[in-house]
C-alpha positions as CSV (number, residue, x, y, z in Angstrom):
1,M,191.0,210.8,-18.6
2,A,194.3,212.5,-18.2
3,D,195.3,210.0,-15.4
4,L,194.2,207.1,-17.6
5,S,196.2,208.3,-20.6
6,A,199.3,208.8,-18.4
7,S,199.0,205.3,-16.7
8,F,198.5,203.3,-19.8
9,G,200.2,205.2,-22.6
10,L,197.0,206.3,-24.4
11,V,197.8,208.9,-26.9
12,L,194.7,211.0,-27.8
13,D,194.4,213.9,-30.3
14,P,193.0,217.2,-29.0
15,W,189.7,216.5,-30.8
16,Q,189.3,213.1,-29.0
17,E,189.9,214.8,-25.7
18,L,187.3,217.4,-26.6
19,V,184.8,214.7,-27.5
20,L,185.3,212.9,-24.2
21,Q,185.0,216.1,-22.2
22,S,181.8,217.1,-24.0
23,A,180.1,213.7,-23.7
24,M,181.0,212.6,-20.2
25,G,179.5,215.3,-18.1
26,E,177.4,214.1,-15.1
27,R,174.2,215.4,-13.5
28,T,174.0,216.1,-9.8
29,D,172.6,212.6,-9.2
30,G,175.7,211.1,-10.7
31,K,174.0,209.9,-14.0
32,W,175.2,210.9,-17.4
33,A,174.0,214.3,-18.6
34,A,174.0,212.8,-22.1
35,P,172.7,209.2,-22.1
36,Q,173.2,209.3,-25.9
37,V,176.2,210.6,-27.7
38,A,176.4,210.9,-31.5
39,L,179.5,211.7,-33.5
40,S,179.8,212.3,-37.2
41,A,183.2,212.7,-38.8
42,P,185.0,211.5,-42.0
43,R,186.8,208.2,-42.0
44,Q,190.3,207.6,-40.7
45,N,190.2,210.3,-38.1
46,G,190.7,208.0,-35.1
47,K,187.2,207.1,-34.0
48,S,188.5,203.6,-33.0
49,Q,191.1,205.1,-30.6
50,L,188.4,207.2,-29.1
51,I,186.3,204.0,-28.5
52,V,189.4,202.4,-26.8
53,A,189.8,205.4,-24.5
54,R,186.1,205.7,-23.5
55,A,185.7,201.9,-23.0
56,L,188.8,201.7,-20.8
57,A,187.5,204.7,-18.8
58,G,184.2,203.0,-18.3
59,A,185.8,199.7,-17.2
60,L,188.5,201.2,-14.9
61,L,187.1,204.5,-13.7
62,F,183.3,204.4,-13.9
63,N,182.5,200.9,-12.7
64,E,180.8,199.9,-15.9
65,Q,180.6,196.1,-15.7
66,L,179.6,195.4,-19.3
67,I,180.7,197.4,-22.3
68,V,179.6,196.3,-25.8
69,I,181.3,197.6,-29.0
70,S,179.5,196.8,-32.2
71,A,179.8,197.5,-35.9
72,H,177.7,196.7,-38.8
73,Q,180.1,194.1,-40.1
74,A,182.3,191.6,-38.2
75,D,185.4,192.8,-39.9
76,T,185.0,196.3,-38.4
77,A,184.3,195.0,-34.9
78,R,187.5,192.9,-35.3
79,E,189.5,195.9,-36.2
80,T,188.4,197.7,-33.0
81,F,189.3,194.6,-31.0
82,N,192.8,194.6,-32.6
83,K,193.1,198.3,-31.5
84,F,192.5,197.2,-27.9
85,M,195.0,194.4,-28.2
86,E,197.7,196.8,-29.5
87,Q,197.0,199.1,-26.5
88,I,197.2,196.2,-24.1
89,D,200.4,194.8,-25.6
90,S,202.1,198.2,-25.5
91,S,201.3,198.9,-21.9
92,P,202.5,196.5,-19.1
93,A,200.4,198.5,-16.6
94,L,197.2,197.8,-18.6
95,S,198.2,194.2,-19.3
96,F,198.4,193.6,-15.6
97,R,194.7,194.5,-15.3
98,I,193.6,192.1,-17.9
99,K,192.3,188.7,-16.6
100,S,191.5,187.0,-19.9
101,V,191.0,187.6,-23.6
102,M,188.7,185.7,-25.9
103,N,190.2,185.9,-29.4
104,A,187.8,183.7,-31.4
105,I,186.3,185.3,-34.5
106,N,182.9,186.9,-33.8
107,R,183.3,186.0,-30.0
108,E,186.0,188.5,-29.1
109,S,185.9,189.8,-25.5
110,I,188.3,191.2,-22.9
111,K,187.7,190.5,-19.2
112,L,189.4,192.7,-16.6
113,N,190.5,191.8,-13.1
114,N,187.8,194.0,-11.6
115,G,185.1,191.9,-13.3
116,A,184.4,194.4,-16.1
117,I,183.9,192.8,-19.6
118,I,184.3,194.4,-23.0
119,K,182.6,192.5,-25.8
120,F,182.8,193.0,-29.6
121,K,179.9,192.2,-31.8
122,A,178.6,192.5,-35.3
123,R,175.1,193.9,-35.7
124,T,174.2,192.1,-38.9
125,G,171.4,189.7,-38.2
126,A,171.7,190.1,-34.4
127,G,168.5,192.1,-33.7
128,G,168.7,193.4,-30.2
129,R,170.3,190.3,-28.7
130,G,173.4,190.8,-26.6
131,F,173.4,194.6,-26.7
132,S,172.2,195.4,-23.1
133,S,175.2,197.0,-21.5
134,D,176.3,199.9,-19.3
135,C,178.1,201.5,-22.2
136,L,177.2,200.6,-25.9
137,F,179.2,201.7,-28.9
138,L,177.4,201.6,-32.3
139,D,180.2,202.1,-34.8
140,E,179.2,202.6,-38.5
141,A,176.0,204.3,-37.2
142,Q,175.3,205.5,-40.7
143,I,174.2,201.9,-41.4
144,L,171.7,201.5,-38.5
145,G,168.0,201.0,-39.4
146,G,165.1,202.1,-37.3
147,R,164.0,198.6,-36.5
148,A,167.4,197.5,-35.4
149,W,167.8,200.7,-33.3
150,A,164.5,200.2,-31.6
151,S,165.4,196.6,-30.7
152,I,168.8,197.6,-29.4
153,N,167.7,200.6,-27.6
154,S,164.9,198.7,-25.7
155,T,167.5,196.4,-24.3
156,M,169.3,199.3,-22.6
157,S,166.2,200.5,-20.7
158,A,166.7,198.2,-17.8
159,R,170.2,199.6,-17.0
160,S,170.4,202.2,-14.3
161,N,172.8,204.6,-16.0
162,P,173.6,203.5,-19.6
163,Q,175.3,205.6,-22.2
164,A,175.0,204.8,-25.9
165,W,177.5,206.1,-28.5
166,L,176.6,206.3,-32.2
167,M,179.6,207.0,-34.3
168,G,179.8,207.2,-38.1
169,T,180.1,209.2,-41.3
170,P,177.3,210.9,-43.3
171,P,175.2,208.2,-44.9
172,T,175.5,207.5,-48.6
173,P,172.3,207.2,-50.6
174,E,172.7,203.4,-50.4
175,D,173.0,203.4,-46.6
176,D,170.1,202.9,-44.2
177,G,170.8,206.2,-42.4
178,E,167.4,206.7,-40.9
179,V,168.4,206.7,-37.3
180,F,171.7,208.6,-37.6
181,G,169.9,211.3,-39.7
182,L,167.0,211.6,-37.3
183,I,169.4,212.0,-34.3
184,R,171.3,214.7,-36.2
185,S,168.1,216.5,-37.2
186,K,166.9,216.6,-33.6
187,A,170.2,217.8,-32.4
188,I,170.4,220.6,-34.9
189,G,166.8,221.5,-34.3
190,G,167.3,221.8,-30.6
191,K,164.7,219.0,-30.0
192,S,166.7,216.9,-27.5
193,T,167.6,217.4,-23.9
194,S,169.6,214.2,-23.4
195,L,171.8,214.1,-26.5
196,C,175.4,215.2,-27.1
197,Y,175.9,215.6,-30.8
198,L,179.3,216.4,-32.3
199,E,180.1,216.8,-36.0
200,W,183.2,217.7,-38.0
201,S,182.3,218.9,-41.5
202,A,182.9,221.6,-44.0
203,E,180.2,223.9,-45.4
204,A,178.8,223.2,-48.9
205,S,180.1,226.6,-50.0
206,D,183.7,225.8,-48.9
207,D,186.3,225.3,-51.6
208,P,187.1,221.5,-51.5
209,T,190.6,222.1,-53.1
210,L,191.8,224.2,-50.1
211,E,193.7,222.6,-47.3
212,E,191.8,224.7,-44.8
213,T,188.5,223.2,-46.0
214,R,189.9,219.7,-45.6
215,A,191.3,220.5,-42.1
216,K,188.0,221.9,-41.0
217,A,186.2,218.6,-41.8
218,N,189.0,216.3,-40.5
219,P,189.9,216.8,-36.9
220,A,193.0,214.6,-37.3
221,W,194.2,216.4,-40.4
222,H,197.5,217.4,-38.8
223,T,198.2,214.1,-37.0
224,R,197.0,210.9,-38.8
225,I,195.4,211.9,-42.1
226,N,197.6,211.2,-45.2
227,H,197.3,214.3,-47.4
228,E,198.4,212.5,-50.5
229,V,195.7,209.9,-50.1
230,V,193.1,212.7,-49.8
231,N,194.5,214.3,-53.0
232,G,193.9,211.0,-54.7
233,E,190.4,210.8,-53.4
234,F,189.7,214.3,-54.8
235,D,191.0,213.3,-58.2
236,T,189.0,210.0,-58.4
237,Y,185.8,210.7,-56.5
238,T,182.8,212.6,-57.8
239,P,182.4,216.0,-56.1
240,E,179.3,214.7,-54.3
241,R,181.2,211.6,-52.9
242,F,184.2,213.7,-51.9
243,A,182.0,216.2,-50.1
244,L,180.2,213.4,-48.2
245,E,183.1,211.0,-47.4
246,R,186.0,213.3,-46.9
247,L,184.4,216.7,-46.1
248,G,181.7,215.2,-43.8
249,I,178.9,217.1,-45.6
250,W,175.6,215.4,-45.2
251,S,173.2,214.4,-48.0
252,S,172.2,216.5,-51.1
253,E,169.0,217.4,-49.3
254,N,170.9,219.1,-46.5
255,L,173.1,220.8,-49.1
256,A,170.0,222.6,-50.2
257,R,169.7,224.6,-47.0
258,V,169.3,228.2,-47.7
259,V,171.4,229.8,-45.0
260,E,174.8,228.5,-44.1
261,S,175.7,228.2,-40.4
262,D,178.7,230.5,-40.7
263,A,176.7,233.2,-42.4
264,W,174.0,233.1,-39.7
265,N,176.4,232.9,-36.8
266,K,178.2,236.0,-37.9
267,L,175.0,238.0,-37.4
268,A,174.8,237.0,-33.7
269,T,175.1,239.8,-31.1
270,K,175.1,240.2,-27.4
271,N,174.4,243.9,-27.5
272,P,171.1,244.4,-29.4
273,P,169.6,247.9,-29.9
274,T,167.5,249.1,-27.0
275,D,165.5,251.8,-28.9
276,G,163.3,251.7,-31.9
277,R,159.9,250.3,-33.0
278,V,158.9,246.7,-32.3
279,T,157.0,244.4,-34.6
280,Y,155.8,240.9,-33.7
281,G,155.5,237.9,-36.0
282,V,153.4,234.8,-35.3
283,K,153.6,231.6,-37.3
284,F,151.5,228.5,-36.9
285,S,152.7,225.2,-38.3
286,P,150.7,223.7,-41.2
287,D,149.3,221.0,-39.0
288,G,148.5,223.4,-36.2
289,T,150.5,221.5,-33.6
290,T,153.1,224.2,-32.9
291,M,153.6,227.9,-33.1
292,A,156.4,230.5,-32.9
293,L,156.4,234.1,-31.7
294,A,159.2,236.4,-32.8
295,A,160.0,240.1,-32.5
296,C,161.9,242.5,-34.7
297,R,163.2,245.9,-33.4
298,R,163.9,248.6,-35.9
299,P,166.2,251.2,-34.4
300,D,166.8,254.7,-35.8
301,V,170.4,253.8,-36.7
302,G,171.9,250.4,-37.4
303,P,170.5,247.0,-38.5
304,L,167.2,245.5,-37.4
305,H,167.4,243.0,-34.6
306,V,165.3,239.8,-34.4
307,E,164.6,237.4,-31.5
308,L,162.6,234.3,-31.0
309,I,160.3,234.8,-28.0
310,E,158.3,231.5,-27.8
311,H,158.3,228.2,-29.7
312,R,155.8,225.8,-28.2
313,S,153.0,223.3,-28.6
314,M,149.5,224.5,-29.3
315,S,148.2,222.1,-26.6
316,A,147.7,225.1,-24.2
317,G,145.6,227.0,-26.8
318,L,145.7,230.7,-27.7
319,G,144.8,232.3,-24.4
320,W,148.3,233.1,-23.2
321,L,149.3,234.5,-26.7
322,V,146.3,236.8,-26.8
323,S,147.0,238.1,-23.4
324,W,150.7,238.6,-24.2
325,L,150.0,240.6,-27.3
326,V,147.2,242.6,-25.8
327,E,149.4,243.7,-23.0
328,R,151.9,245.1,-25.5
329,Q,149.6,246.5,-28.2
330,D,150.2,250.2,-27.3
331,K,153.9,249.9,-28.0
332,T,153.6,247.6,-31.0
333,V,154.0,248.7,-34.7
334,Q,152.4,245.6,-36.2
335,I,151.4,242.0,-35.4
336,V,151.8,239.8,-38.4
337,I,150.1,236.4,-38.3
338,D,150.4,233.5,-40.7
339,G,149.3,229.9,-40.7
340,K,145.9,228.7,-41.9
341,S,145.4,226.5,-38.9
342,H,145.1,229.2,-36.3
343,A,145.7,232.6,-37.9
344,G,142.0,233.4,-38.3
345,A,141.2,232.4,-34.7
346,L,144.0,234.6,-33.3
347,H,142.9,237.5,-35.4
348,E,139.3,237.2,-34.0
349,A,140.5,236.7,-30.5
350,L,142.6,239.9,-30.7
351,R,139.8,241.9,-32.1
352,A,137.5,240.7,-29.3
353,E,140.0,242.2,-26.9
354,K,139.7,245.6,-28.8
355,V,143.1,245.3,-30.5
356,P,142.7,247.7,-33.5
357,E,142.3,246.1,-37.0
358,R,145.1,248.3,-38.3
359,L,147.5,246.7,-35.9
360,I,146.8,243.1,-37.1
361,W,148.2,242.0,-40.5
362,L,147.4,238.7,-42.2
363,P,149.7,238.7,-45.3
364,T,148.5,237.7,-48.7
365,T,150.4,235.0,-50.8
366,D,152.3,237.7,-52.6
367,Q,153.2,239.4,-49.3
368,V,154.4,236.0,-48.0
369,I,156.7,235.6,-51.0
370,T,158.0,239.2,-50.5
371,A,158.6,238.6,-46.8
372,H,160.9,235.6,-47.5
373,S,162.8,237.4,-50.1
374,M,163.4,240.3,-47.8
375,I,164.6,238.2,-44.9
376,L,167.1,236.3,-47.1
377,G,168.3,239.6,-48.5
378,A,168.8,241.0,-45.0
379,I,170.8,237.9,-44.0
380,Q,173.0,237.9,-47.1
381,G,173.5,241.7,-46.8
382,R,174.2,241.4,-43.0
383,D,171.4,243.9,-42.4
384,I,170.0,242.2,-39.3
385,T,171.3,240.9,-35.9
386,H,170.0,238.2,-33.6
387,Y,170.7,236.5,-30.3
388,A,172.4,233.1,-30.5
389,Q,169.2,231.1,-29.5
390,P,169.4,227.3,-30.0
391,G,165.7,227.1,-31.1
392,L,166.1,229.8,-33.8
393,D,169.6,228.7,-34.8
394,G,168.4,225.1,-35.3
395,S,165.4,226.3,-37.3
396,V,167.6,228.2,-39.7
397,A,170.0,225.2,-40.1
398,L,167.0,223.0,-41.1
399,A,165.4,225.6,-43.5
400,G,165.2,224.9,-47.2
401,K,162.9,226.3,-49.8
402,R,159.4,225.3,-50.8
403,P,158.0,226.8,-54.0
404,I,155.1,229.1,-53.8
405,G,153.2,229.8,-57.1
406,T,154.8,229.4,-60.5
407,N,157.0,232.6,-60.7
408,G,159.9,231.7,-58.5
409,G,158.3,232.5,-55.1
410,W,159.2,230.5,-52.1
411,G,158.8,229.9,-48.4
412,W,160.7,228.0,-45.8
413,K,160.4,224.2,-45.4
414,P,162.2,221.8,-43.1
415,L,164.9,219.7,-44.9
416,A,164.6,217.0,-42.3
417,D,162.6,216.1,-39.3
418,G,162.2,219.4,-37.5
419,D,160.2,222.6,-37.2
420,V,161.0,225.9,-39.1
421,T,158.2,228.0,-37.5
422,P,160.9,230.0,-35.5
423,I,162.6,231.3,-38.7
424,E,159.1,231.8,-40.3
425,A,158.0,233.9,-37.3
426,V,161.2,236.0,-37.6
427,T,160.5,236.4,-41.3
428,F,157.1,238.0,-40.7
429,A,158.3,240.1,-37.8
430,H,161.1,241.4,-40.0
431,W,158.7,242.0,-42.9
432,G,156.3,243.9,-40.7
433,A,159.1,246.1,-39.4
434,M,160.3,246.9,-42.9
435,T,157.0,247.7,-44.5
436,S,154.7,249.1,-41.8
437,K,154.3,252.9,-41.7
438,R,152.7,252.8,-38.3
439,R,154.4,254.7,-35.5
440,P,153.1,254.0,-32.0
441,G,152.7,256.9,-29.6
442,R,156.2,256.7,-28.3
443,K,159.4,254.7,-28.9
444,T,159.9,251.6,-26.9
445,R,163.1,251.1,-24.9
446,G,164.6,248.1,-23.2
447,A,164.8,244.5,-24.2
448,V,162.6,243.3,-27.0
449,L,160.9,240.8,-24.7
450,A,159.9,243.5,-22.2
């Protein structure tokens, strides 16, 4: 990309360079490591210039023969076409590589001397027609419905090494943001192995009047953003609209998450305690399809440490989990199990393997409420540490509150498509460590997972 920028006078902001470096990694077989790239950032930060750079790289460096750039409306697609023309007109070296340009409204295209073609399309009413390409850009991705995405995505399946870019802002309540929101949820929840997701946004708890908050959410704050215009937005927008459109903060549902990313990340450590008593927490999802196993170590001095050990489908049954826990029972303070779908079965299986009843704890409703209150207090008071594990971090990012009872009790619930069993398992492991008076025959040493 550096050679391309130097040859054709492309001027990219550091954040645009970062996006390209993050999204364009290749596997050992030469295919894209991330066949799908999603980018969420407030408006006017330079996404169009990023499209220009990536499309030219595809046409000139990566032998992509057909590149399609689409937007929800024809006007937006036309604006991106005009960005290309500005770049071509300002660079004789680039102009020399252009064979022809189609300038007709709704039929814009650029053909290069090497045979590569860049087309510009509006999605409105187009279904999946004409979107099959080596590289596809879906601008205004916050207005991309599920049916349209399925139709468009299916057209890409015949390509040998396609890459699709979805670029947009957080959807408003009026937008059909189903696809963009689902992609974001899967990325945050660690559910995808083929997606590069990048987001610039402030935290809901950040002060919107501060320049540092606005700079945090707008990667081009110090280059192309007009600060006076942003001040005007703040004065005339509702707080909710300003948070969404200028600070990149997603919907009110996501604002209801309990633990902010910054607060959780500050608790991460690479040097956990190696002594102290260990408690395990097991949580089964309500539908019984997934489970999570977590550990909590309580050292003699310092904060408790939690880790996610397993988060997997229940398709393999309980056998492996029973064996795993039985093997460690002599060094375990408590095994706390929750989840109506399989908790009883796990309890009986452990008892059948002679695990003492006193070692197994199925919490009552009141104890579940207490456990959640205790873990939140520990997070807020910075009284625990954790490894930076994507599965656990994603679960925390998706976690909101579901009411339990009528007296203010609550448990975790996913705010979007995702699974919060990892943070639930940690919750019960932590609660067991804090409340159990059992002391196994000797202290355990070494890694929690040992």
